[in-house]
C-alpha positions in Angstrom: 16.5 -53.7 19.4 14.3 -51.4 17.2 14.5 -51.8 13.5 15.2 -48.6 11.5 12.1 -47.1 9.9 12.1 -47.6 6.2 11.1 -44.6 4.0 7.8 -44.7 2.2 7.9 -45.3 -1.6 7.5 -42.1 -3.6 6.4 -41.3 -7.2 9.2 -39.9 -9.4 9.0 -36.2 -10.1 9.8 -36.7 -13.8 6.5 -36.4 -15.6 7.7 -38.9 -18.2 8.5 -41.5 -15.6 5.8 -43.6 -13.9 8.1 -45.5 -11.5 7.5 -45.6 -7.8 10.8 -45.8 -5.8 12.1 -45.9 -2.2 14.3 -42.9 -1.6 17.9 -43.7 -0.7 18.6 -40.2 0.8 16.7 -37.3 2.3 15.1 -35.0 -0.3 15.5 -37.5 -3.2 12.8 -36.6 -5.7 13.6 -38.8 -8.7 14.2 -42.5 -9.2 17.6 -42.2 -10.9 20.1 -39.7 -12.4 18.5 -39.8 -15.9 15.2 -38.6 -14.5 17.1 -36.0 -12.6 18.8 -34.7 -15.7 15.4 -34.7 -17.6 13.9 -32.3 -15.1 17.0 -30.1 -14.3 15.8 -27.2 -16.5 12.5 -27.0 -14.6 14.3 -27.0 -11.3 16.8 -24.4 -12.5 14.0 -22.1 -13.5 12.3 -22.4 -10.1 15.6 -21.8 -8.3 16.3 -18.7 -10.5 12.9 -17.3 -9.8 13.3 -18.0 -6.1 16.7 -16.3 -5.9 15.4 -13.3 -7.8 12.5 -13.0 -5.4 14.9 -13.2 -2.4 17.0 -10.5 -4.1 14.0 -8.2 -4.5 13.0 -8.6 -0.9 16.5 -7.8 0.3 16.6 -4.7 -1.9 13.3 -3.6 -0.5 14.5 -4.0 3.1 17.7 -2.1 2.3 15.7 0.8 0.7 13.4 0.9 3.7 16.4 1.3 6.0 17.8 4.2 3.9 14.6 6.2 4.0 14.8 9.5 5.8 12.0 11.0 7.9 11.1 13.2 4.9 10.6 10.1 2.8 8.4 8.5 5.4 6.4 11.8 5.6 5.9 11.7 1.8 4.7 8.1 2.0 2.2 8.9 4.7 1.0 12.0 2.8 0.4 9.8 -0.3 -1.5 7.2 1.7 -3.6 9.9 3.4 -4.4 11.6 0.1 -5.4 8.3 -1.5 -7.7 7.6 1.5 -9.3 11.1 1.2 -10.0 10.6 -2.5 -11.5 7.2 -1.9 -13.5 8.4 1.1 -15.1 11.2 -0.9 -15.3 9.3 -4.2 -19.1 9.8 -4.4 -18.9 13.5 -3.5 -18.4 16.3 -6.1 -15.4 18.7 -6.0 -15.7 20.6 -2.7 -14.9 23.9 -4.4 -16.8 23.9 -7.7 -19.4 21.3 -6.8 -19.1 19.4 -10.1 -18.3 15.8 -11.1 -16.0 15.4 -14.1 -13.7 12.8 -15.7 -10.5 14.6 -14.9 -8.0 14.1 -12.1 -8.9 14.7 -8.4 -6.6 15.8 -5.6 -6.9 15.7 -1.9 -7.3 19.4 -1.3 -6.4 20.9 2.1 -8.5 23.8 3.4 -5.6 25.0 5.5 -2.6 24.2 3.4 0.2 22.0 4.5 2.7 24.9 4.1 0.7 27.4 6.2 -0.5 24.9 8.9 1.5 21.6 8.9 -0.2 20.6 12.2 -3.4 19.9 10.1 -1.6 18.0 7.4 -3.3 14.6 8.3 -6.5 16.1 9.8 -9.5 14.4 8.0 -11.7 17.5 8.5 -9.1 19.7 6.8 -8.8 17.6 3.6 -11.5 16.8 1.0 -11.7 15.6 -2.6 -11.1 18.5 -5.0 -10.7 18.6 -8.7 -7.2 19.4 -10.0 -8.1 22.7 -11.7 -9.6 24.1 -8.5 -6.7 22.9 -6.4 -3.8 23.9 -8.7 -4.9 26.6 -11.0 -7.3 28.4 -8.7 -5.1 27.9 -5.5 -7.7 25.8 -3.9 -10.7 28.0 -4.9 -10.7 28.7 -1.1 -13.8 31.0 -0.9 -16.1 28.3 -2.4 -14.2 25.6 -0.5 -15.1 27.3 2.8 -18.8 27.7 1.9 -19.1 24.0 1.1 -16.9 23.0 4.1 -19.3 24.9 6.5 -22.2 23.0 4.9 -20.4 19.6 5.2 -18.8 19.8 8.7 -20.5 22.8 10.4 -19.3 26.3 11.3 -17.9 25.3 14.6 -15.5 22.7 13.1 -14.4 25.2 10.4 -13.7 27.8 13.1 -11.6 25.1 15.0 -9.7 24.5 11.7 -9.0 28.2 11.3 -7.8 28.6 14.9 -4.3 28.1 16.3 -2.8 24.6 16.5 0.2 23.1 18.3 2.9 22.0 15.8 3.3 18.2 15.5 6.6 16.4 15.0 5.9 12.9 14.0 8.5 10.1 14.6 9.4 7.7 11.9 7.5 4.9 13.7 4.4 7.1 14.0 4.6 7.9 10.3 5.0 4.2 9.4 2.0 3.3 11.6 -0.1 6.1 10.0 0.9 5.0 6.5 -0.2 1.4 7.2 -3.4 2.6 8.8 -4.4 4.8 5.9 -3.5 2.1 3.3 -5.7 -0.4 5.2 -8.6 2.1 5.4 -8.3 2.7 1.6 -8.4 -1.0 0.9 -11.4 -1.4 3.1 -13.2 1.4 1.3 -12.4 -0.2 -2.1 -13.6 -3.6 -0.9 -16.9 -2.0 0.3 -17.4 -0.4 -3.2 -16.6 -3.7 -5.0 -19.1 -5.7 -2.8 
C-alpha cells in the first residue's frame, strides 16, 4: 500500500512571520489565522485590482461587439493615417515643401469623398501640413507637382484614372487596422533604434 504524499513545507506569506509550515489544505498561504488576518488588506487590494481589470476587459469586448461597420472603417482610417504620417516623418509637407512644428495630416491626393476606392491606397496618401490640407483644400496643384516627382507620372495617371469601388467587410477592416498598427509600431521601433 502506497503512503500518501506529504506536502512540502512552505514559508508563511506574512512578511512579519518567519515560520515554515506544512500546509493542511490546498492553497494555504499562511501558517495560522492571525497571519491571514495580518495580510488580508494586501490580498483584498490585489483582488479588487484583479476584478477591476476583468471588468475593463469585459467592457472592451462588449464595446467591440457593438461597433458598426462605420466604426471599424473609422478605426482603419485612423490606423492608416498614423502609418502614413510615420512613414513620411522625415519628408516635408507634400504640398508646400516645408518642415514646421505644427500638426501634420495624412493628406489624400484623390479625396476619400470623391474616390473612396483609393481611401487606403498608400500612393494616394502622403504627409501634409494641416494648413495645406484644411485651409487650402489640399493645395492640390502643388501636391500633384510633388507627387509626380515622388512616385512618377505613370503612377499619378493611374491614381487619376477610374477605379472599381471597394466594399470592405468588418473582418477585412479589422485585419487592415491590425496590419497598419503593426507597421506603425515597426517604423517607430526603427526610429528609436
